[in-house]
N, C-alpha and C positions, 0 to 999 in steps of 0.2 A: 506507415502509421503516423498520423498527425492530427490527433483529436484536439490539441490545444491550438486555438486560433491566435497565437501570439508569436511574434518574431522578436527575439532579443538581440540587440546589437550593442557594441561598445563604442561610446563616443569619447575620443581622446583629445579632440581639439577644444578650443575655448567655447564655453556655453553660449556666448553672444553670437557665435557663428554657426550654431547648430541649425541644421535644416529640419525643422519640425514645426508642428502646429502649436505645441504648447510645451512648457517646461514645468515639471513637478518639483516641489520642495516641501520639506517637512516643517510642521509647527508643533512645538512641544505643548504639553498640557498646561504649562504655566503661561501660555500665550506668547512665547518668544519664538522667533524663527531660527532656523539654522544659521549660525554665525557666518558660515562660508559664503552665504549669498551676498553679504556686504562687500566682500572683496571682488565679486564678479561684476556686479552692477549696482552702483549707488542708487540709480533710478528705480530699479526693481525693488531694492531693499526699502526705499522710502515708501513706495506704494503698498508694500506688504505691511510695514509698520503702521501706516495710516489705517489700513483695513482692520488690523488687530486692535488698534486704539479705539476704533469705532465699535468694537464688540461684535464684528461680523463673524468671528470665529474664535474658539477657545483652545483648539488643539487637542480635543478629546479624540481618542482612538476611533477611527471610522468616520470622522467628520471631514468634510471637504468644502472648498470654496474656489471658484474660478474667477480670476481677475483679468480684464483686458490690459494689454501692454501698449503704450504709445510707442510706435516704432516707425522705421523707415520702410523701404520696400523689401527688406530681408529680415530673417530671424523669426522667432516665435511670436504669435499674436496674443497668447494667453499664458497666465501663470495658473497652475493647478496646485492649490495649497491643500495638503492632506495632513490630518491629525496623526501625530506619532504617539500620543499618550504621554505618560510620565517618563522622564528621562531615565530613571533607574528601573523602569519596567520593560524596557525594550529588549526583546529576545529574538533569536532567529525565527521563532514561531510568529511573533508579532510582525516581523519584517515580511514573512511569507504572506500574511494576511494583507499587509500594506501593498505588496506587489500585486495581489489579486484585485484589491480595490482600485488601484491605478488603472488596470485594464478595464474593469467594469465601468468606472467613471468615464474613461475615454470613449468606450463604446456608446454610453448614454448621451454624450455631448458631441459626437461627431468628430472626435480627435483620432486621427489615423496614425499619427507619428508623434510620440511623446518622449521628450528628453527628461531624464530623472537626475536630480541633484542630491537625492537622499543619501547615497553612500559616499559623500564627499569626504567624510572622516569617520573615525571609529565611533561606534555607538555602544555605550555601556560595556566597554571591554571587548566587544565583538569586532574583529578586524574588518577593515574595509573590504577585503576579498570575500570574507564570509557574508558580509552585508549584501554584496553584489549577488552572490549565489542564492541567498535567501530570497531576495527580491525577484530574481529571475525564476526561481522555482515556484514562488507564489503566483507570479504572472502566468506561467505555463499551467499550473494546476488549477488556478482559478478560471481559466478559459476552457477547461475540459468540458465537453458536452457528450452525452449519450443520446443521440437523436435519430438512431437508426429507424425507429418505428414512428417517427413524426411524419404525418402526411405531407407530401410535397405538391399535392394537386388540390384544386378547388378551393372551397372556403377555408379549409384548415391549413392552407399553405403557410409554412413558417418562413418569415423573412430571413434571408441569409445574414449571418453576422460577419462583418468585415474584419479582416485580420488587423491587428494592432501591432505597430512596431514600437517597441519600448527600448529606448537608448539609455544605457547606464554609463555614468561618468567614470573614467579610468585614465590613469596616466599612460602616455605613449609607451614608456618602457615596460609597463606591466600588461600591455594589451594582449600580446601573443600568449603569455602564460595564462592569463585569465580566460582567453578564448578557448584554450585547451580544456580548462576546468569546466567551463560552461558546456562544451561539447560532450564531455563525459556525463555531466549532470543531465543534459538533455536525453542521453540514452537511458539513464535511470528513470527519468520521468516517462519516457516512452514505454519502458517496461511496466511502470505503474499504471499507465493508461491502458495497456493490454490487459492487465489484471482487472482493472475497473470495467473495461468493456465486457470481459468474460463474466464477471460477477453480476453485471447488470442484465445479461442476456436471460430471457425467460426460459423456463424449463422445456417448453415445447420446441424451442429453437436450439438449445444447447443440451444435447443428450450425451451420454458417455462416449459414443462413437464420434460425434461431432467435435467433442473436446479433443479426442485423439487426432482428429483431422486438423485441428488448429495447431497441434504440436508438429504434425508432419509438414504442414504449410510453412511454419516458422523455420523448420530445418532446411528448407529448399535454398535459402540464401545465406545461411549461417553455418559455421562449423560445428553442427550438432548432430549426433546420431540418435535416431528415434526408433524404438522398438515398441510395438503395441501387442499385448497379449489379449486374445479374445477368449471366449468361454472354453474352447478346447485347450488352449495353453494354461488357462487358470486351473482347469480340472487336472491336467497333467502335473501341475506343480502344487496340487493339493491346497489351493487358495480358496478354501470353502468359506472363509469369512467374507471375502469380496463377493463370491457367488451367492451366498445366503442373503446378503443385503439386496442384491440386484434381482433375485429370482422372482419377485412379485411384479416386475415391470416388463412391458413389451420391448423395452430398450435394454439389451443385455449389457453387463458391466465390462469394463476394460481395465487393464493395468498399463499405464503409459510410462515408459522408461526413457529418459533423456540423458545422454552423456555428452558433456563438454569437457574435453581433455586437452588443454593447451598449456598446462603447467609443468610438463615434463615430470621430474621426480618430486614435485611439491606435494603437500598433503592432499588427501581426497576428502571432500565434504559431500555427504549424502543428505539431500533435503527431500523430505516426504511431505506431500500436501494432500489432505483430505479433500475429495471432490465428489460430494453427493450432489448431483446436478439438480435434483429436487428432492426434498425430504418431507414427506407427508407424515412421517412417524411410523408408517407401515400399519400393521394390525393394531399396534398401540397408538392409534390415530391422534394427531395433535388437535388442539382446538382450532376452529375455523378462522377465528380472528387473527389477522396478520400472517396467516399461513403463506400468503403470496411472497413474503420475505424469505421463505425457505429456498428460493432460487439462489440465494447467497451462500448456501451451505457448501458450495464448492470453492469458497474463497481461499482456502489453503492451497488447493491445486492451482488456482489462478495465480497466486503469489509465486509458486514455483516456476510456472511458465514465464511470468513477467521477469523474475529474477534471472533466469537463464537467458532470456532474450536480451536483457540489459548487459550482462557480462560478456555475452558473445558479440554484441554490437560494439562494445568497448575493446574487444580483443584482449580481455584481461587474461594474463598468464596464470590461470588457476585450473584446478581439476574439480569438477562438480558433477555429481550424478543426481538427477531428479527423478523421483518416483511418485506417480499420481494414480492412486487407486480411485477409479471413477465408477459410480453406480447411481441408480435412481431408486429411491426407497418408497415403494407404493404398496397399498394393500390389494390383494387379489386372491383368487383361489390357489395361486402358486406361491404366495408370500410366506416367509418364515413366520412361525408362531411363537408367542411367549411360551417358554417351557422347552423349546427345541434345544438340542445339544449338537454343537458343530465342532469339528476338528479343524484347527487352524493349520497353516503351513508349517508352523514350528512343532507340530505334534501335540500341542496342548489343547485340551477340550474345554469348551466354554458353554455354560448354560445360559441361554438367552432369556432373561427375565423381562426385559423391555425392548421391543423392536425399535423404539425411538432412540436407543443408545447404540446406533448402528455405526457411527463414525469410527469408534474404537475397533470394531470388528474388521473393517477394511484396512485400517492402519496397522493392525496386528500382523496381517499377512505382508503388507508392504514393508514394514519395519524389519520383519524377519528376512525378506528378500534383499533389502538394502545392504545387509551385512555380508552378502555374498560378493559384493564389490570391494570388500576389504577397506572400508572407509576409515579415516583417522578420527572422524567425528560425525555425528548424526543429529539433524534437527528435524523435528516434525512440526507442522503448522496446521491447526484444525479449529474450525468453529465447533468445538467439541461439546461444551456444556452451557446450558442456561445458568447453571450455578455460578459460573465464572462472571457472568454479567451481574448477577446479584452481588457478588463479592467485590468486584472492581469497577462496575459500571462500564462506561464507554471511554474512559480516560487511559486505561492501561490494559495490556494483555497479561494473562497469567503465565508465569515462567516456572517450569519444574525440571528437576534433574538432580544428579548426585555429584557431579564434578563442579565444585564451587568455583574454581578458576575459570572454567569454560563458561559457566553461567554469568560470571562477572563480566567477561568479555562481550557477551551478547547484550547484557544490560547497558554497557558503555556504548556499544554501537547503536542501540536503540535510542538512548538519550541524546546522542549526537545528531540524530536526524529527526527527532521529534516523535519517534514511535516507542513510547514508554512501555516498560515491562515491570511487573512486580512479582517477586519470588514467593512461591507457595511451598510449604514443606511436604516432603514425602516420607514422613515418619513411618516406621514399620507397623505401628499400631493401626494405621489406616488400611493396611493390606487385609486386616482381619475382616473388614466389611465385605470383601469379595469372596469369602469362603462359600463354597457350594457343597451340598450333600450328595450331588449326583455327578459332578464334573470337577475339573481342576479349579475352576473359578466361575463366578457369575459375571455377567457383563455390566452390572450396576451394583453399587454398594449402599443404596438408600439415599435419602435426601441430604443427610448430614455430610458436609464436606464433599459435595458432589464433584466439584472441579478437581479436587485432590485425588479422589478415588478413581476418576477417569485417568489421571496421570499415573496412578499406581497400576492400573490395568495395563497401560502401554509399557510400563517399565518391565513387565514380565516377558516382553518379547525382544529385549535388547540385552546384549552381553554387557555386563557391568564394567568390563574393562574398557569399553568404548565410551568416550565422552558423548553424552546424549542430552538433548534438551527438548522438552515438550512445551510448545507455546500455544496456549488456548486463546484464539483470537475472536471468540464468540461476541465479545463486546466491542471490538474495534474494527471488525471487517466491513460493517456497513453503518451508515448514519442517515436515518430518514428524517431527522429533525435538525440537521446541521444549520448552525448560524455562522459558521466560519466561511468567509468568502473564498478561501482557497480549497474548500471541500464541498463540492456540489452534493446534493442528496443522492444516496445510493451507495454503491460499492466504493470502498476507500482504497483498495489496492494495498492494504497494510501488509507489511512483510518484505516487499520488494526493496524498499530503501534501506532498512536495517541489514538485510542480507547482503546487499551490495557493499555497504559500509564495512561489514564484518569481513567479507571476501577481500576487499581492498587492503584492509589492515592486517588480517591474520593469515591469509592464504598466499599472498603474492610473495 
């Protein structure tokens, strides 16, 4: 897997001797260059100061300027000046965007090998090592493309994009350690790219069975055990929630179980990801506008696949069980109806008020089964509710659960990698909205507090003694209007990075 057309190298020798087409350096929003450049080349520094004095560039974030360098027969021929924005506004997120812009600018101007001086020192309290990682991650993520269905023949032929080599400056004594960190980071990015690829696949190409095939394929070269339950096994294990959601489709549902056990006696984490490979809403049909975006409704399952791929590729000494209930929610003569009552695997009965609240039905069965693996903690990820998008927009995922310490650790992991979460309450009063006159509960609680009542529903299928977190990624799983250079339009692969961070910090 190599969807990012960027190769990141570490340059440890003197910048004047770098073998590259151009060298990138940062300009702050006050119009001043990085001071480190003056000690590298007085000539380069003078040319940059002259260009800035002439007003050719102000250093705003996203701004760039290319200057030719007077040189001999060796060394770079150009300087690529890139705006860093305000000094006190630089964050890992802005550095990721800068890394992406470096790649895009290089591609646009025929630069195939770019040396980068931006992490020559700490930025706004961010260590040099973290700067390097953020730039590398941005370069990889910014060059991701999903072009499987772009025609390669005739008038619509897409010109191939050349790979860019981005060289990041580092001291010789730090090179090996930083190389190891970048190698691990690359595996995490590959896991995210897998999640993005799956999320971007249209529903006619990615059915529940094909998603199961992706899991099997992944396990061929990694120490992962994959078990897939078809309709027969689902019926045998009374998983009528998964079966009910999928019964309207010609493509039957599946439960994908992935076990990665390399942690010996360390804690076991169970991760459950909703995978509705296409969600029309069923009989409670969604509006036609933007319904094509419902191919992304399997983003939770995609995140679980990407996460397990990443930790297995890193040979992380942890124990993780991933469960992905997969179904296609379509209307037909066989589809479930509003008013139906189904028995879930836990023995609890659910009155289906709205067939478009289907994700919680498949998660209920998967969460119940997850506990049979005796996990020490459980996390579920789901594009569960439009209400969460209304509440939090696209900046943060909704986080719910009862174990405050566990939730705090997840919040910390998310903030460290730029996948923010915001906690929503599960007060007992919200449970009242799920009361049914004919069953143990309804599958919806009305418009009020819709994201929270979705979490309340799921909480009924988890033993309260097990630390559990529900993460509603409905607003963060895809971005069709992205202006960030490190996030192409489409699936975001959200969840892979913070799960990897959590695993590295809390499970090893």
